Each structure stands twice: as structure tokens, then as C-alpha cells.
C-alpha positions as CSV (number, residue, x, y, z in Angstrom):
1,M,2.6,-28.6,6.5
2,K,5.3,-27.1,4.3
3,A,6.5,-23.5,4.9
4,L,9.4,-21.2,3.9
5,V,10.9,-19.9,7.2
6,F,13.8,-18.0,8.6
7,K,15.3,-19.2,11.9
8,R,17.4,-16.2,12.9
9,Y,17.8,-12.6,11.9
10,G,20.9,-11.4,10.0
11,K,22.1,-10.1,6.6
12,S,23.3,-13.6,5.7
13,T,20.1,-15.3,6.7
14,Q,18.9,-17.9,4.2
15,P,15.3,-18.9,4.3
16,E,14.6,-22.6,4.2
17,F,11.7,-25.0,3.8
18,A,10.5,-26.7,7.0
19,D,7.6,-28.8,8.2
20,V,5.6,-26.7,10.6
21,P,2.3,-27.3,12.4
22,R,-0.9,-26.3,10.6
23,P,-2.1,-23.0,12.2
24,A,-4.8,-23.2,14.8
25,I,-7.5,-20.5,14.3
26,G,-9.3,-18.4,16.8
27,P,-13.0,-17.6,16.8
28,D,-12.5,-14.6,14.5
29,D,-10.1,-16.2,12.0
30,I,-10.5,-18.1,8.8
31,L,-8.0,-20.8,7.8
32,V,-6.9,-20.2,4.2
33,Q,-5.5,-22.9,2.0
34,V,-2.9,-20.9,0.1
35,H,-3.0,-20.9,-3.7
36,A,-0.6,-18.0,-4.4
37,V,1.5,-15.5,-2.6
38,G,2.6,-12.1,-3.9
39,L,6.1,-11.1,-2.8
40,N,7.1,-7.6,-1.6
41,P,10.4,-6.0,-0.8
42,I,9.6,-6.2,2.9
43,D,9.7,-10.0,2.7
44,N,13.4,-9.8,2.0
45,M,14.0,-7.0,4.6
46,I,12.3,-8.8,7.6
47,P,14.7,-11.8,7.8
48,K,17.7,-9.4,7.7
49,G,16.5,-7.7,10.8
50,T,16.0,-4.4,9.2
51,L,12.7,-3.8,11.0
52,K,13.3,-6.0,14.0
53,P,12.7,-3.1,16.5
54,V,9.3,-2.5,14.9
55,L,8.1,-5.9,13.7
56,G,8.1,-8.8,16.1
57,F,8.2,-12.5,15.1
58,D,8.5,-15.7,17.1
59,L,11.3,-17.7,15.4
60,P,11.3,-19.7,13.3
61,A,8.9,-17.5,11.3
62,T,7.2,-18.0,8.0
63,I,8.0,-15.5,5.2
64,G,5.4,-13.7,3.1
65,S,2.6,-11.2,3.6
66,D,0.1,-11.4,0.7
67,V,-2.1,-14.4,0.0
68,A,-4.9,-15.6,-2.2
69,G,-6.6,-18.9,-1.5
70,V,-9.7,-20.8,-0.5
71,V,-11.3,-20.9,3.0
72,A,-10.7,-24.3,4.5
73,E,-12.1,-23.6,8.0
74,V,-13.9,-20.8,9.8
75,G,-13.8,-19.7,13.4
76,S,-17.0,-19.8,15.5
77,S,-17.6,-16.0,15.3
78,V,-16.9,-15.6,11.6
79,K,-19.9,-14.2,9.7
80,R,-18.7,-13.0,6.3
81,F,-17.0,-16.1,5.0
82,K,-17.7,-19.8,4.6
83,V,-15.7,-22.9,3.7
84,G,-14.9,-22.8,0.0
85,D,-14.9,-19.0,-0.5
86,A,-12.1,-17.6,-2.6
87,V,-10.4,-14.8,-0.7
88,F,-7.3,-12.5,-0.7
89,A,-5.6,-10.6,2.1
90,S,-2.4,-9.2,3.5
91,V,-1.3,-10.5,7.0
92,F,1.6,-7.9,7.2
93,D,2.4,-6.8,10.7
94,L,0.5,-9.7,12.3
95,G,3.5,-11.8,13.2
96,R,2.7,-14.6,10.7
97,G,3.6,-15.4,7.1
98,T,1.9,-16.7,4.0
99,L,4.5,-18.8,2.1
100,A,3.0,-22.0,3.5
101,D,0.3,-24.5,2.7
102,F,-2.2,-22.8,5.1
103,V,-2.4,-19.5,7.0
104,A,-4.7,-18.2,9.6
105,V,-6.3,-14.9,8.6
106,P,-8.4,-12.6,10.8
107,E,-11.8,-12.2,9.2
108,S,-11.5,-8.4,9.4
109,I,-8.5,-8.2,7.0
110,A,-9.7,-10.6,4.3
111,A,-11.9,-9.8,1.3
112,V,-13.6,-11.9,-1.4
113,K,-11.3,-12.5,-4.4
114,P,-12.4,-10.5,-7.4
115,V,-14.1,-12.9,-9.8
116,S,-12.2,-11.5,-12.8
117,L,-8.8,-12.4,-11.3
118,D,-7.2,-15.8,-10.9
119,F,-5.4,-16.6,-7.7
120,V,-2.0,-15.5,-9.0
121,E,-3.4,-12.1,-10.0
122,A,-5.3,-11.7,-6.8
123,A,-2.2,-12.5,-4.7
124,S,-0.3,-9.7,-6.4
125,I,-2.7,-7.1,-5.1
126,P,-3.0,-6.8,-1.3
127,M,0.1,-5.0,-0.1
128,V,0.6,-2.7,-3.1
129,G,-3.1,-2.0,-3.2
130,L,-3.5,-1.2,0.4
131,T,-0.3,0.9,0.5
132,S,-1.4,2.9,-2.5
133,W,-4.9,3.4,-1.1
134,Q,-3.7,4.5,2.3
135,A,-1.1,6.8,0.9
136,L,-3.0,8.5,-1.9
137,K,-6.6,8.4,-0.7
138,E,-6.4,8.2,3.1
139,R,-3.2,10.1,4.1
140,A,-2.9,12.6,1.2
141,D,-6.6,12.9,0.2
142,L,-5.6,13.1,-3.5
143,K,-8.1,15.2,-5.4
144,P,-9.0,15.1,-9.1
145,G,-6.7,17.4,-11.1
146,Q,-3.9,17.3,-8.6
147,K,-0.5,16.1,-9.7
148,V,1.3,13.2,-8.0
149,F,4.9,12.0,-8.6
150,I,5.3,8.2,-8.3
151,P,9.0,7.3,-9.0
152,A,9.9,3.8,-10.2
153,G,6.7,3.5,-12.1
154,S,7.4,0.0,-13.5
155,G,7.9,-1.6,-10.1
156,G,5.4,-3.4,-7.9
157,I,4.1,-0.4,-6.0
158,G,4.5,1.9,-9.0
159,T,2.4,-0.1,-11.4
160,F,-0.5,-0.2,-9.0
161,A,-0.2,3.4,-7.6
162,I,-0.2,4.9,-11.0
163,Q,-3.5,3.2,-11.9
164,L,-5.1,4.2,-8.6
165,A,-4.0,7.8,-8.9
166,K,-5.5,7.9,-12.4
167,H,-8.7,6.3,-11.1
168,L,-8.9,9.1,-8.5
169,G,-8.6,11.7,-11.3
170,A,-5.0,12.8,-10.7
171,K,-2.2,13.5,-13.2
172,V,0.8,11.3,-12.7
173,G,4.5,11.8,-13.2
174,T,6.9,8.9,-12.9
175,T,10.5,7.7,-13.7
176,T,11.5,4.6,-15.4
177,S,14.1,3.2,-17.8
178,T,13.9,3.5,-21.6
179,G,12.5,0.0,-22.0
180,N,9.6,0.5,-19.6
181,I,8.3,3.8,-20.9
182,D,5.5,2.2,-22.9
183,L,4.5,0.1,-19.9
184,V,4.0,3.1,-17.5
185,K,2.3,5.2,-20.2
186,G,-0.1,2.3,-20.8
187,L,-0.9,2.4,-17.1
188,G,-1.8,6.1,-17.3
189,A,1.3,8.0,-16.5
190,D,1.1,11.6,-18.0
191,E,4.7,12.7,-17.6
192,V,7.4,10.1,-17.9
193,V,11.1,10.8,-17.2
194,D,13.7,8.3,-18.5
195,Y,16.0,8.3,-15.5
196,K,19.0,7.2,-17.6
197,R,18.7,10.3,-19.7
198,Q,17.3,13.0,-17.5
199,Q,17.0,14.1,-13.9
200,F,13.4,14.2,-12.9
201,E,13.9,17.3,-10.7
202,S,15.1,19.2,-13.8
203,V,12.0,18.3,-15.8
204,L,8.9,18.1,-13.5
205,R,7.3,21.1,-11.8
206,G,4.1,22.0,-9.9
207,Y,3.3,18.8,-8.1
208,D,1.0,18.4,-5.2
209,L,2.2,15.0,-3.8
210,V,5.2,12.8,-3.9
211,L,4.9,9.1,-3.1
212,G,8.3,8.1,-1.8
213,T,9.0,4.7,-3.2
214,V,12.8,4.8,-3.8
215,R,15.6,5.0,-1.2
216,G,18.5,7.4,-1.5
217,D,18.2,11.1,-2.3
218,V,15.1,10.9,-4.4
219,I,12.8,12.2,-1.7
220,E,15.1,15.2,-1.1
221,K,15.3,15.9,-4.8
222,S,11.5,15.7,-5.1
223,L,11.2,18.8,-3.0
224,L,12.3,20.8,-6.1
225,I,9.2,19.7,-8.0
226,L,6.6,20.4,-5.3
227,K,4.4,23.4,-4.9
228,A,3.9,25.1,-1.5
229,N,1.5,23.4,0.8
230,S,2.1,20.0,-0.9
231,V,2.9,16.7,0.7
232,I,5.4,13.9,0.7
233,V,4.2,10.5,1.9
234,S,7.2,8.1,2.1
235,L,7.0,4.3,2.1
236,V,10.7,3.8,2.4
237,G,11.7,6.2,5.3
238,P,13.2,7.9,7.0
239,L,10.9,6.8,9.8
240,D,9.6,9.7,12.0
241,A,8.5,10.2,15.6
242,A,4.8,10.3,14.6
243,F,5.2,6.7,13.4
244,A,6.9,5.7,16.6
245,R,4.1,7.3,18.7
246,A,1.4,5.6,16.6
247,R,3.0,2.2,17.4
248,H,3.5,3.0,21.0
249,L,7.3,2.6,20.8
250,N,9.5,3.6,23.6
251,A,11.0,7.0,24.1
252,A,14.4,6.0,22.9
253,L,13.0,4.8,19.5
254,R,10.9,7.9,19.2
255,F,14.0,10.0,19.7
256,V,16.0,7.9,17.2
257,F,13.3,8.1,14.5
258,S,13.0,11.9,15.1
259,L,16.7,12.2,14.4
260,M,16.5,10.0,11.4
261,S,13.9,12.2,9.8
262,M,15.2,15.6,11.0
263,K,16.9,16.5,7.8
264,I,14.0,15.8,5.4
265,R,11.5,17.4,7.8
266,R,13.7,20.6,8.0
267,L,14.1,20.8,4.3
268,A,10.4,20.2,3.7
269,K,9.4,22.8,6.2
270,R,11.5,25.4,4.4
271,R,9.4,24.8,1.2
272,D,6.1,24.6,3.0
273,V,5.9,20.9,2.4
274,G,4.6,18.2,4.8
275,Y,6.5,15.0,5.3
276,S,5.2,11.7,6.8
277,F,6.2,8.1,6.8
278,L,3.5,5.5,6.0
279,F,3.5,1.9,7.4
280,V,0.7,-0.1,5.6
281,R,-1.9,-1.9,7.7
282,P,-4.1,-4.8,6.7
283,D,-7.7,-3.8,6.1
284,G,-10.4,-6.0,4.6
285,G,-12.8,-3.2,3.9
286,Q,-10.3,-1.3,1.8
287,L,-9.3,-4.4,0.0
288,A,-12.9,-5.0,-0.9
289,E,-13.2,-1.5,-2.3
290,I,-10.0,-2.1,-4.3
291,G,-11.5,-5.3,-5.6
292,S,-14.6,-3.5,-6.8
293,I,-12.4,-1.1,-8.8
294,I,-10.6,-4.0,-10.3
295,E,-13.9,-5.7,-11.2
296,A,-15.1,-2.5,-12.9
297,G,-11.9,-2.5,-15.0
298,G,-10.3,0.5,-13.4
299,I,-7.1,-1.3,-12.4
300,R,-5.3,-4.4,-13.7
301,P,-2.6,-6.4,-12.1
302,V,0.9,-6.2,-13.6
303,I,2.8,-9.4,-13.0
304,D,6.4,-9.9,-14.0
305,K,7.1,-13.5,-13.2
306,V,5.5,-16.5,-11.4
307,F,7.5,-19.1,-9.6
308,P,6.5,-22.5,-8.2
309,F,6.5,-23.0,-4.4
310,D,9.7,-25.1,-4.5
311,Q,11.5,-22.1,-6.1
312,A,10.3,-19.5,-3.6
313,T,13.9,-18.7,-2.5
314,Q,14.8,-18.0,-6.1
315,A,11.7,-15.8,-6.4
316,L,12.8,-13.7,-3.4
317,A,16.3,-13.4,-4.9
318,Y,14.8,-12.3,-8.2
319,L,12.7,-9.7,-6.5
320,E,15.7,-8.4,-4.5
321,A,17.6,-7.9,-7.7
322,G,15.3,-4.9,-8.4
323,R,14.5,-5.5,-12.0
324,A,10.9,-6.8,-11.9
325,K,8.3,-5.1,-14.0
326,G,5.3,-5.3,-11.7
327,K,4.9,-8.1,-9.2
328,V,6.6,-11.4,-8.5
329,V,4.2,-14.2,-7.4
330,V,4.7,-17.7,-6.0
331,R,2.1,-20.3,-7.0
332,L,1.4,-23.1,-4.6
333,L,-1.7,-24.7,-6.2
């Protein structure tokens, strides 16, 4: 079968198409014929080796985490799915990829595709949906009436997280460029800062939660808008020792990650703010709940551009340029 793979780690690594064996499935797996793949920034980071100490792949490795497709085969122990079912999932952190004709998916991390979504729309959901769910609902326990700051509101994670936060009853602040203000307001953002004209830390106040979605000094600056006893959940780092312990990493990496996060943890403590780094995990149950919200009209996918499979490398480059409004998706069928 055809797959987009990387054969070595490195900043200059160029993914390439290759013929690879069709995946064998275990008793608890389903084999999914891939119809569409939603791209995420992590898909560009992994081949560069950015997360090599944390994520392990056998090379050559297939790129991609999100998938929507049709079940082509089921393992002997599979109970929830049958051949022909339309499903969606994220295989992130499982040592496999989705930019291929077929992918083996553990039954526990897959969910039935929402009927109201086509395969392209469904493929745009898994990682941003699960990340938003685990950050806002699970880690931060966001309550109705609380205020959450979600910077870069027009991006892939921002467009979903704003909608989920509003579904949970929160008030949302975000940043975006002038041309995207109507987009994020249409998704439910209550306070919108045009970052080309204003500094968000000079405008926003009284927030209960910051979702860290942008690298650089944004997280440190966000301390200025938070109330005491509030929380920062970062998706972009710095990594912390709690993350290293949760993944059973060695003492050296725990020490390194502790040093990496020392400054933000110290600054946060001074203002009675909690800091943690979140690494998303696949979860079919949560994805099914997200699907139910979508079916009820509570959240809609936001897709910037769709590329055919033979232009997957161009799709990754387009995503890496950082100008996408919503998600970038590769269509296979």
C-alpha cells in the first residue's frame, strides 16, 4: 500500500511516498481504509526529532495522527465495530501513522463517525477535539461562567477549543489578526484582541484559565490576565517533571524537564497560578462524546484547505507556514 513516510530524524528530513506492507491487526484492532487525514503541527515536528526522547517510532515511519475512514477488517475480540462502519480516531502516541491507504486502529480509541459529517470534516476533529476536551474539561474542570483565554483563535486548536468552551458555558477571550475577527466571533469568542494592534495582556483581565497554544512569551504574559487560584494548561511546553513521571521517563529527563519549566512554574506560583503541560492521549469514549455534541449542533468543523493524497507534502508545508484558518486535511478517497 502507499504511505507517506520519513526514514530518518532531522531538521532537513523530507517525507516521501513509499510502498509499505498493509498493517496486520491484532485481536483488539480494526483495520481502517483511510478516506481522509486531518493534519496537526505535531505531524511536522515528529520527523524533525523534536519529540524523539518522548515519542518512539520504528523507521521508516508513517506520518499522520488523525483519521476518518471505513472499517475493512476487525480483530477476533472486537465487539463495537463491524466491516463497513464509518469511524474516526487519533492514533497519536501509538507509534503508527495515518497518511496511508490503511491503518490499524485499536478498538478502544475509535468512535463512530458523526452522521452529519463527511469524512474530510470528521478527519479534522480527533486531535483538536481530544486536546480541547482533556485540557478544558478533564484537566481544568472548566465551569459555566468562568473565563478562559485561548490565544490564536483562528488556528486548528483555537477554532475547536473556543466552541467547546462555549458549549461548557464559559466566556472566551482570544487573539487573532484583523481579517479573522469575524471568524472567531462567529465561533463564540466574547473578547477578541487584534494582536497586530493591541497587546492582549494590556486588555484582558480576570481570567480563570489559559490554554497555552502559542510558543514564545505568550504563556508568561498571560499570567498578567489571570486571577489568583487560576490555571494554565499548556499544549506547547515547556514540558514539566509531572509529564516525565506520567510517561515513566528516566531520572535524567525528569530533571531536564523540571529545569525547562522552572521559570514559568516559579512565576506562576508567585501569582497563585497552577501550571501544567498536557500531552493528548487517544480516547474513543471521549471522541464519541465529542461526536454527540457535533451531532447536536454544538460544534462545527472549521476547515481551511483540503489537499489530495499525492499533495500531502505540500499540505504539511502549508500547515507549517502557520496561516491556516482552522484545519488542513488530506483526502485519500
